[in-house]
C-alpha positions as CSV (number, residue, x, y, z in Angstrom):
1,M,18.3,-75.7,34.2
2,A,15.4,-74.4,32.1
3,T,13.0,-75.9,29.9
4,S,11.0,-74.5,27.5
5,T,7.5,-75.1,25.8
6,R,5.8,-73.9,23.1
7,R,1.5,-74.3,22.1
8,R,-0.1,-73.0,19.5
9,R,-3.8,-71.8,20.6
10,G,-6.1,-70.8,17.5
11,D,-3.9,-67.9,16.1
12,T,-1.7,-66.9,18.9
13,H,1.9,-68.9,19.7
14,T,2.5,-68.4,23.1
15,R,5.9,-69.4,24.9
16,T,7.0,-70.6,28.2
17,R,10.0,-70.8,29.7
18,T,10.6,-72.1,33.2
19,E,13.8,-71.9,35.6
20,H,15.1,-73.3,38.4
21,T,16.9,-71.2,40.7
22,R,19.2,-72.8,43.2
23,T,17.5,-72.8,45.9
24,G,14.9,-74.9,44.2
25,H,12.2,-72.8,43.8
26,T,10.6,-72.3,39.5
27,R,9.7,-69.4,37.8
28,A,7.8,-69.4,35.0
29,T,7.5,-66.4,32.3
30,T,5.1,-66.9,29.4
31,R,4.5,-63.9,26.6
32,T,2.3,-64.3,23.5
33,H,3.6,-63.8,20.1
34,T,1.2,-60.8,19.8
35,Q,2.8,-58.7,22.8
36,V,6.5,-59.6,21.0
37,A,5.1,-58.5,17.7
38,D,3.8,-55.0,19.5
39,E,6.5,-54.1,21.0
40,V,8.6,-54.1,18.0
41,H,6.1,-52.3,16.0
42,G,6.3,-49.5,18.7
43,R,10.3,-49.1,18.4
44,W,9.5,-48.9,14.3
45,V,6.8,-46.0,15.5
46,A,9.1,-44.3,17.4
47,L,12.3,-44.6,15.5
48,G,10.4,-43.2,12.5
49,L,9.1,-40.3,14.2
50,W,12.5,-39.7,15.2
51,A,13.5,-39.7,11.5
52,L,11.2,-37.5,11.1
53,R,12.0,-34.8,13.7
54,V,15.5,-34.9,11.7
55,A,15.0,-34.8,8.8
56,R,12.8,-31.8,9.2
57,T,15.3,-29.9,11.1
58,V,17.9,-30.9,8.7
59,T,15.8,-29.4,6.1
60,R,15.4,-26.3,8.0
61,W,18.8,-25.3,9.2
62,S,19.5,-26.2,5.4
63,T,17.1,-23.9,4.4
64,A,17.9,-21.2,6.3
65,A,21.7,-22.1,5.7
66,W,21.2,-21.8,1.5
67,A,19.2,-18.7,1.8
68,T,22.1,-17.4,4.3
69,V,24.6,-18.1,1.6
70,R,22.4,-17.0,-1.4
71,S,22.4,-13.4,0.4
72,V,26.0,-13.4,0.8
73,T,26.7,-14.6,-2.9
74,T,27.1,-12.0,-5.2
75,A,27.3,-12.8,-9.0
76,A,30.9,-12.9,-9.4
77,G,31.2,-15.1,-5.9
78,W,28.9,-17.5,-7.9
79,A,31.3,-17.9,-10.7
80,V,34.6,-18.4,-8.1
81,F,32.2,-20.9,-7.3
82,A,31.4,-22.6,-9.9
83,W,34.7,-22.4,-11.5
84,T,35.9,-24.2,-7.9
85,V,33.6,-26.8,-8.4
86,A,33.8,-27.7,-12.3
87,G,38.2,-27.0,-11.6
88,L,38.1,-29.9,-8.8
89,I,35.5,-32.5,-11.0
90,V,37.6,-32.1,-14.4
91,G,41.0,-32.0,-12.6
92,L,40.1,-35.0,-10.5
93,A,38.6,-36.9,-13.6
94,F,41.1,-36.6,-16.2
95,G,44.4,-35.8,-13.7
96,W,44.2,-32.3,-15.4
97,A,46.9,-30.3,-12.9
98,E,45.7,-27.3,-14.5
99,F,42.1,-27.4,-13.6
100,L,42.9,-27.8,-9.9
101,I,45.3,-25.4,-9.4
102,G,42.2,-23.4,-10.7
103,A,39.7,-24.8,-8.3
104,A,42.2,-24.7,-5.2
105,V,43.0,-20.7,-6.6
106,G,38.8,-20.1,-6.0
107,F,38.9,-21.8,-2.7
108,V,41.1,-19.5,-1.7
109,L,39.8,-16.4,-3.5
110,L,36.1,-17.7,-1.0
111,L,38.0,-18.2,2.2
112,I,40.2,-15.1,1.9
113,A,36.4,-13.3,1.4
114,L,35.0,-14.7,4.4
115,P,36.2,-13.0,7.4
116,F,34.6,-9.6,5.6
117,L,31.7,-10.7,6.5
118,L,32.3,-11.5,10.2
119,G,31.4,-8.6,12.7
120,R,29.2,-5.5,13.3
121,E,28.8,-2.6,10.8
122,P,31.2,0.4,11.8
123,Y,28.7,2.9,10.7
124,E,25.7,4.1,12.7
125,V,23.4,5.9,9.6
126,D,20.4,8.0,9.7
127,F,18.1,9.4,7.0
128,R,15.7,11.5,6.8
129,L,13.8,13.2,4.3
130,L,13.2,17.1,4.5
131,H,10.1,17.4,3.1
132,E,7.3,14.8,3.0
133,S,5.7,16.2,0.1
134,V,6.5,18.4,-3.2
135,V,4.9,19.2,-6.2
136,A,5.6,17.8,-9.6
137,G,8.5,18.8,-11.5
138,H,10.7,20.1,-8.4
139,D,12.8,18.1,-7.2
140,A,12.7,16.6,-3.2
141,A,16.4,17.4,-0.7
142,A,16.9,14.6,1.5
143,E,20.2,13.9,3.6
144,I,21.9,11.0,5.1
145,V,24.5,11.4,8.3
146,V,27.3,9.0,8.7
147,R,28.8,8.6,11.7
148,N,31.7,6.3,13.8
149,P,30.5,5.5,17.4
150,N,33.5,3.0,17.8
151,A,36.6,3.6,18.9
152,R,38.4,2.2,16.0
153,V,39.0,3.8,12.5
154,A,35.9,2.6,10.2
155,L,36.7,1.7,6.7
156,P,35.8,4.0,3.8
157,G,31.8,2.0,2.2
158,R,29.1,2.5,0.6
159,V,25.9,3.8,1.2
160,D,22.2,2.8,-0.8
161,V,18.6,4.1,-0.8
162,P,16.4,2.4,-2.8
163,V,13.8,5.4,-4.0
164,G,11.1,3.6,-5.6
165,E,12.6,1.3,-8.4
166,G,15.8,2.9,-8.4
167,L,18.8,3.2,-6.2
168,I,20.8,5.8,-5.1
169,D,24.5,5.3,-3.6
170,F,27.1,7.6,-2.8
171,H,30.6,7.0,-1.2
172,V,31.7,7.1,2.7
173,P,35.0,7.8,3.5
174,L,37.2,7.3,6.2
175,L,35.6,8.1,9.7
176,R,37.5,8.5,12.9
177,R,35.9,8.2,16.1
178,G,33.0,9.8,16.9
179,H,33.2,11.5,13.0
180,E,30.2,11.4,11.2
181,H,29.7,12.5,7.0
182,T,26.7,14.4,6.2
183,E,25.3,13.6,1.7
184,P,23.3,15.5,0.4
185,V,20.4,13.2,-1.4
186,V,18.6,15.3,-4.6
187,I,15.3,12.8,-5.2
188,P,14.0,13.5,-8.8
189,A,10.1,13.8,-9.1
190,A,9.4,14.5,-12.6
191,R,5.8,13.0,-12.1
192,R,3.2,13.3,-9.7
193,G,2.8,9.7,-7.5
194,I,3.6,8.2,-4.4
195,I,7.5,7.1,-3.7
196,D,8.9,4.6,-0.9
197,V,12.0,5.8,0.1
198,G,14.8,3.9,2.2
199,P,15.6,2.1,4.1
200,A,19.3,3.0,3.8
201,T,21.5,0.0,3.6
202,T,25.3,-0.1,3.9
203,V,27.0,-3.2,1.9
204,R,30.4,-5.0,3.1
205,S,32.7,-6.5,1.0
206,D,35.8,-8.4,-0.1
207,P,37.9,-6.5,-2.4
208,M,36.9,-9.0,-5.0
209,R,33.4,-8.0,-4.6
210,L,33.1,-11.9,-4.3
211,L,30.8,-12.0,-0.9
212,Q,28.9,-9.0,0.4
213,R,26.5,-8.7,4.1
214,T,24.0,-5.7,3.9
215,F,23.3,-3.8,6.7
216,H,19.8,-2.0,7.0
217,W,18.7,1.5,8.6
218,A,16.2,3.4,9.7
219,D,12.5,3.1,8.4
220,V,10.8,3.7,5.0
221,Q,9.4,7.1,4.2
222,T,6.9,8.1,1.9
223,L,7.5,10.8,0.1
224,Y,4.2,12.4,-2.0
225,I,4.7,14.3,-5.5
226,H,1.6,16.6,-5.2
227,P,-0.3,17.8,-8.3
228,V,0.5,21.2,-9.7
229,T,-2.0,23.6,-8.1
230,I,-2.5,26.9,-9.3
231,A,-4.6,29.9,-8.2
232,V,-8.2,30.2,-8.5
233,P,-10.1,32.8,-7.8
234,S,-12.4,32.3,-4.8
235,T,-15.6,31.2,-5.0
236,S,-17.4,32.4,-2.9
237,Q,-18.4,36.0,-3.7
238,G,-21.7,36.4,-3.8
239,F,-22.5,33.5,-1.6
240,V,-24.5,33.4,1.4
241,R,-23.3,32.8,4.9
242,D,-25.0,31.6,7.8
243,L,-24.6,29.2,11.0
244,E,-27.4,27.0,9.3
245,G,-26.6,26.6,5.9
246,R,-27.4,27.9,2.5
247,S,-31.0,28.4,1.8
248,T,-32.5,26.8,-1.1
249,R,-35.8,27.3,-3.7
250,S,-37.1,24.1,-1.4
251,L,-39.7,25.3,0.8
252,T,-40.3,23.5,4.4
253,N,-42.6,23.9,7.3
254,E,-39.5,24.0,9.9
255,D,-36.8,25.7,9.1
256,I,-34.6,29.1,10.2
257,S,-35.3,31.1,6.8
258,F,-38.5,32.5,6.6
259,H,-40.3,32.8,3.6
260,A,-44.5,33.7,3.8
261,V,-47.3,32.3,5.7
262,R,-49.9,30.2,4.0
263,E,-53.3,28.6,5.0
264,Y,-53.3,26.3,7.7
265,A,-53.4,22.4,6.6
266,R,-54.1,19.0,8.7
267,G,-51.1,17.9,9.8
268,D,-48.9,21.4,10.4
269,A,-47.5,22.2,13.7
270,Q,-49.4,24.3,16.2
271,R,-46.6,26.3,16.9
272,Q,-46.2,27.3,13.6
273,I,-49.3,29.1,13.5
274,H,-48.7,33.3,12.6
275,W,-51.5,34.9,15.0
276,K,-51.3,38.4,13.6
277,S,-52.0,37.0,9.8
278,T,-54.7,35.0,11.4
279,A,-55.9,38.2,13.3
280,K,-56.3,39.9,10.3
281,T,-57.4,36.8,7.8
282,G,-59.7,35.2,10.2
283,T,-58.5,31.8,9.2
284,L,-55.8,30.2,10.3
285,M,-52.5,31.1,8.6
286,V,-48.8,29.0,9.4
287,R,-45.5,29.9,8.4
288,Q,-43.6,28.9,5.9
289,F,-39.7,28.9,5.8
290,E,-37.0,28.1,3.3
291,E,-34.8,24.7,4.0
292,T,-31.5,25.7,4.9
293,R,-28.9,23.2,3.5
294,R,-24.7,22.8,4.0
295,S,-23.1,24.0,1.2
296,T,-20.9,21.3,0.1
297,L,-19.2,21.2,-2.9
298,S,-18.3,17.8,-4.4
299,I,-15.8,17.5,-7.2
300,V,-15.9,14.1,-9.4
301,L,-12.7,13.0,-10.8
302,D,-13.0,10.4,-13.8
303,L,-10.7,8.0,-13.8
304,D,-11.6,6.0,-16.9
305,E,-8.9,5.6,-19.1
306,A,-10.6,6.3,-22.6
307,N,-11.9,9.8,-22.0
308,Y,-8.5,11.1,-22.4
309,A,-6.1,11.5,-25.2
310,D,-2.6,11.0,-23.1
311,D,-0.8,10.9,-19.6
312,Q,-0.7,14.8,-20.4
313,E,-4.1,15.3,-20.4
314,F,-5.3,13.3,-17.1
315,E,-2.6,15.0,-15.1
316,M,-4.0,18.0,-16.0
317,A,-7.1,17.1,-15.3
318,V,-5.8,16.1,-11.5
319,S,-4.0,19.8,-11.1
320,A,-7.9,21.2,-12.0
321,A,-9.5,19.0,-9.4
322,G,-6.7,19.7,-7.2
323,S,-6.7,23.6,-7.8
324,L,-10.8,23.5,-7.4
325,A,-10.5,21.5,-4.2
326,V,-8.0,23.8,-2.8
327,R,-9.0,27.0,-3.0
328,A,-12.9,26.1,-1.6
329,I,-11.2,24.8,1.1
330,R,-9.8,27.8,2.0
331,D,-12.8,29.9,1.1
332,G,-14.4,27.8,4.3
333,R,-16.6,25.6,1.9
334,D,-17.0,22.0,2.9
335,V,-15.5,19.8,-0.1
336,Q,-15.5,15.9,-1.2
337,V,-13.4,14.8,-4.0
338,V,-14.4,11.6,-5.4
339,V,-13.6,8.7,-7.8
340,S,-14.0,5.7,-9.4
341,G,-13.4,2.8,-7.5
342,E,-11.6,-0.2,-10.0
343,V,-13.4,-3.1,-10.6
344,P,-12.7,-5.6,-13.0
345,E,-14.3,-6.2,-15.8
346,F,-16.7,-8.9,-15.5
347,A,-18.3,-7.5,-12.7
348,R,-18.7,-3.9,-14.1
349,T,-22.6,-4.7,-14.9
350,S,-23.3,-5.9,-11.3
351,V,-20.4,-3.8,-8.9
352,R,-20.4,-0.1,-8.6
353,S,-17.4,1.3,-6.5
354,L,-16.3,5.0,-5.1
355,E,-13.7,6.3,-3.4
356,Q,-13.3,9.7,-1.8
357,A,-10.1,12.0,-0.7
358,R,-9.8,13.3,2.4
359,G,-11.2,16.9,1.7
360,R,-10.6,18.7,5.1
361,H,-7.2,19.8,4.6
362,P,-5.7,20.8,1.2
363,R,-2.1,18.8,2.7
364,R,-4.0,15.0,3.3
365,L,-5.7,16.2,-0.3
366,L,-3.2,16.5,-2.2
367,D,-1.4,13.5,-0.3
368,D,-4.2,11.3,-1.8
369,L,-4.7,12.7,-5.0
370,S,-0.7,11.7,-5.7
371,G,-1.6,8.2,-5.9
372,V,-4.9,8.3,-8.3
373,E,-4.2,6.9,-11.5
374,A,-6.8,6.5,-14.8
375,S,-7.5,2.9,-15.5
376,L,-9.5,1.0,-17.9
377,Q,-11.3,-1.3,-15.3
378,V,-13.7,1.7,-13.9
379,V,-16.8,2.8,-13.3
380,S,-18.5,5.4,-15.9
381,M,-18.7,9.1,-15.0
382,P,-22.3,8.7,-15.2
383,T,-22.9,6.2,-12.8
384,L,-20.2,8.0,-10.4
385,T,-22.2,10.9,-9.9
386,R,-25.5,8.6,-9.7
387,M,-24.0,7.1,-6.7
388,L,-22.9,10.1,-5.3
389,V,-26.1,11.2,-5.1
390,E,-27.2,8.3,-3.6
391,V,-24.3,8.6,-0.8
392,T,-25.4,12.4,0.1
393,Q,-27.6,14.4,-0.3
394,D,-25.6,18.0,1.0
395,T,-24.1,19.2,-2.5
396,S,-25.0,22.6,-4.1
397,L,-22.6,22.7,-6.3
398,A,-20.6,20.3,-8.3
399,F,-17.8,20.1,-10.6
400,L,-17.1,17.0,-13.3
401,V,-13.3,16.7,-14.4
402,T,-12.3,14.5,-17.1
403,G,-10.8,14.4,-21.0
404,S,-11.2,15.8,-24.2
405,H,-12.5,12.1,-25.5
406,A,-15.6,12.1,-23.1
407,T,-18.6,12.7,-24.6
408,L,-21.1,15.2,-24.4
409,A,-24.1,12.8,-24.0
410,D,-21.7,11.0,-20.8
411,I,-21.3,14.8,-18.8
412,A,-25.2,15.4,-19.9
413,S,-26.0,12.1,-18.7
414,A,-23.3,12.3,-15.0
415,A,-24.6,15.8,-14.7
416,L,-28.4,15.2,-14.5
417,A,-27.8,12.7,-12.0
418,F,-27.7,15.2,-9.7
419,P,-30.3,17.2,-8.1
420,G,-32.3,20.5,-10.2
421,D,-31.5,22.8,-7.7
422,V,-27.5,21.8,-7.3
423,G,-25.2,23.7,-9.8
424,V,-22.8,21.3,-11.7
425,A,-19.9,22.5,-14.2
426,A,-18.0,20.2,-16.3
427,V,-14.0,21.1,-16.6
428,V,-13.2,19.3,-19.9
429,C,-9.3,19.0,-20.2
430,D,-7.2,19.1,-23.3
431,P,-4.4,20.9,-23.4
432,R,-4.0,21.5,-27.2
433,R,-7.2,24.1,-26.7
434,S,-7.3,27.5,-26.1
435,P,-9.5,27.6,-22.6
436,A,-13.3,28.7,-23.4
437,S,-16.7,28.4,-21.8
438,M,-20.0,27.1,-23.2
439,R,-23.7,26.9,-21.8
440,W,-25.6,23.9,-22.6
441,A,-29.4,23.7,-21.8
442,T,-31.2,21.2,-19.4
443,P,-33.7,19.4,-21.0
444,A,-37.4,19.9,-20.0
445,C,-38.6,16.5,-18.0
């Protein structure tokens, strides 16, 4: 026998259940309404968390499946799929058997195309550039080797090679076991630049080109198209060479190149006293030296698009800078090629940027020059030369390379940023004019 009582204490409901067992003992169980509500709430929370995990899993799988479908379906495949769905809807809605038959045909075509996507690619593709760099105007050579390592015959296919924004494709014939096919590839390199080539891809598709599967082979390789350079006469004629550097007109108290002697002044080092001259004159005399510096050739390439008439003129400026730098490196000089860094228009009054090309080897220098481009969002050449002087004091000879639209005032302002003992030459590029040279006088300060 069981009896149940219920009483209300404040806001909490209490339910007591009493049970009499066959042995005569009495068992009582008491549960509050709050505990029951907490248990129900916990079940709902657990159910909500489970539903959230299921929804996330379904969403992840659906996203992956949709991405796979998009990657293997061609434009023709989407057209057949749309025709199948539209034919099924119209045929069932209006009872038109023709649309139902069309939908069935489209569904069968998609089913037939599916087996062509299964399995691994029967090819092994090796792509390589024969030369990593070429000169602008000369084509780059590469080759693709396709081999069949499987025991079965590999059916004909197609290999695509992305070249920058373009695409080069060629046909692969039927290959027996262990056979390979080599295809030469010619990459046009009409303009200077840096081009990413690859990766080589093979495409497996059904005869109707409804579905296709792409396989990527090898890595992306970089092709550098160098600017055209010319043989510049050596700049080392009449150049004083020694282990310490180049003697200058600046005088100093301690160096290697002896210049003269002078009277002793307070603060001079005693080890520099010239005792023979002191004995002759009866006055302390000290040695004076010519300051020696490392000879550094600085080439400043102006990237301001407003200073060039067209792209041809800018390419001529890049070629001039590259020719001078290569000649100086081969002469054993220390070379630094600097260009303007790109700065947004709103920050040009407060931000300055300078980029330096690698100037220790001609190949690396030309690699860096392959990627420079003219822009309107760069600092001016006078600002660039002032930044160069702040960064380094080793410049002994400077070349300013710019276009025909650069004003003489800007060129002079850029040249005056260098110290007075630095030789400065401006190279103004204009393919429409005959070569000429002129000298201008530096205004006295």
